[in-house]
N, C-alpha and C positions, 0 to 999 in steps of 0.2 A: 405644356407640350414637352415631350421628351426630346432632348437634343444631345446626342453623344454618338461616338463611333460604334460600328458593329462590334469592334473588339471589346469595347466597354459594356455594351448592352447585351450582346447576343453573339455567342461564338460556339464553335464545336468543341466538345470535350475530347472526342476521339472519333475515329472513323474517317470518312472521305473529306479531307480538308480542302480538296479542290472545289467542293460544292459551295462553300461560303468563302467569299474573297476576304483578304486581310485588310483591304483599304477601301471599304465602303463607308459612306457617311449618311446617316439619317438626319434630316433637318426639316422640321415642320411637315413630317410625313411624306417628304419627297426623297426618293432614293436616287442618289447621284453616284453612279458606279461607272468607273472607267475600265475598259477592257474586260468586261464580263459578259458572258453569253446571255441571250434573252432567257434561256431556260433557267440559268442561275439567278437572274433577277426575279423571275417568277417564284422560285423556291424561297428566296430571301423574303420577298414581299409576303408570301403566304404565311410563313412561319413568324414573321414580325407581327402580322395581324393576330395570329394565335397567341403570341406572348402578350400583346396588348389586351386581348380578351381575358386571358388568365389574370392579369393585373386587375382589370375591372371586376371580375368575379370575386376575387379576394376582398376587394374594397366593400362589397355588399354585405359581408358578414359583420355582425356586431359582437361576436364572441371570439375568444382567442382561437387561432388556427395554428396547426403545425407549421413551424418556420417563422412565426411571429417572435418577438423578443420579450423577455422578462428582465426587469431591472431589480436587483436585490438591494438590501439596505446599505450595502457598501458601494453601490453604484456600478456593480459588475453586471454586464449584459450576458444573457444566456438565450440561445434559441429554444423555442418551445416545441416539445413533442406532446401532442394531445392524444389522450386515450379516453374516449367517452367524455365524462364530465371532469376529468382530472388532467392536469398537465404535469409533465416532467421536464427537466432541464438538460440541455445539451451545450457543450462548448465547442463542438465540431460536428462533422457529419455531412451527409449529402441529402439535400432536401428536394424532393420532386413535387410537382403539382399536376393534378388532373384537370380535365375539362370543366369540372364544377368549381375549381378554385381551391379545393381541399387537397392537402398534400400528404406526403409520407416522409419518413426520415430513416436513414441508415446511419447509425453512429452510436457513440457511447454516451450514456446518461450520467449525470453528476448531481451534486447537491448545491443549493443556494441558501444564503442566509435570509431567514424570514423570522422577524422578531429576534429573540436571543439565541435561536438554535438554527442549525443547518438542516434543511429538509430536502428530500429527493422528489417530492411531489406536493401539489396543492390543488384543491378543488377550484373549478372556474368561478364558483360563487364567491370565492374569497379574493378575486382579482378585480382591479379597476383599470380602465384605459387611461393612459397619461395624455392622450390626444397628440402624441408625438409619433413620428415615423422615422425609420432609417431604411436605406436600401440594403437588401441582402440577395444572395445568389440562390436561384432555384434552377431546376432542369425539367424538361418535358421531352416526350418523344417527337422527333421531327415529323411534321405533317399529322401529328396525333396518331401515328401508327407505330405500335410497339415493335421492338426488335433489337437485336444486338447492334451496337455501335450507332445508334440513332438518337442519342441524347443531345439536346441543345440546351445550353444554359442561358439564362437571362437575369437581369437585375430587376428586383421588384420592391416597391416600398412595403414595409411591414409595420404593423402597429406595435407599440411598446406598452407592456402591461406591468403593473406592480401589485403587491399585496395590499389589501385594504387595511387601513390602520385600526 
C-alpha cells in the first residue's frame, strides 16, 4: 500500500495551485484532508485513482518502457527513452505517461558504458531485468484531459534493466 503525503506522491507542477492542497495525507487509500472543499477532495481522489491506474498499467509490461532505468557497468543509473525496439539513455528530462502506461520523454540523450565502450543506444533484446525497482517522477494531464497548465506529477516504481553479459 502506498503511504505518503500528497506533496511526495502527487503535486502540481504549475497552474492552479489552489486545486490541490499542500497538507493532504493519503493513508491506506483514505483521504484525510482538513479545510478542503468537497470539490477539491473529488478532484484529488479522481486523479489519485488515475495515478494508481497508470502505475498498474506500467507494471503489466515485461519489456523496457520510457522512464524505466538502465544501470551501466559502472553502476550509473540512466532513465530510458524507448524508440521501437531500441532504447537510448537520459540523465534528465521530463517523463510523461499516457493512459496505456506507455510514456514519452522530453530531454537530452547521453551515452552509457556497455562492455568496454560508451554507447548511445542498445536493442531491447540485449537487456535483462534486474528484478529491482526504484521510484521515479512522471506526469500526466489532470483528469486525463490535455491542456496548458494541467500537468500533475506522481512517483511511480520503475524497473531497472542492465545489458546482458
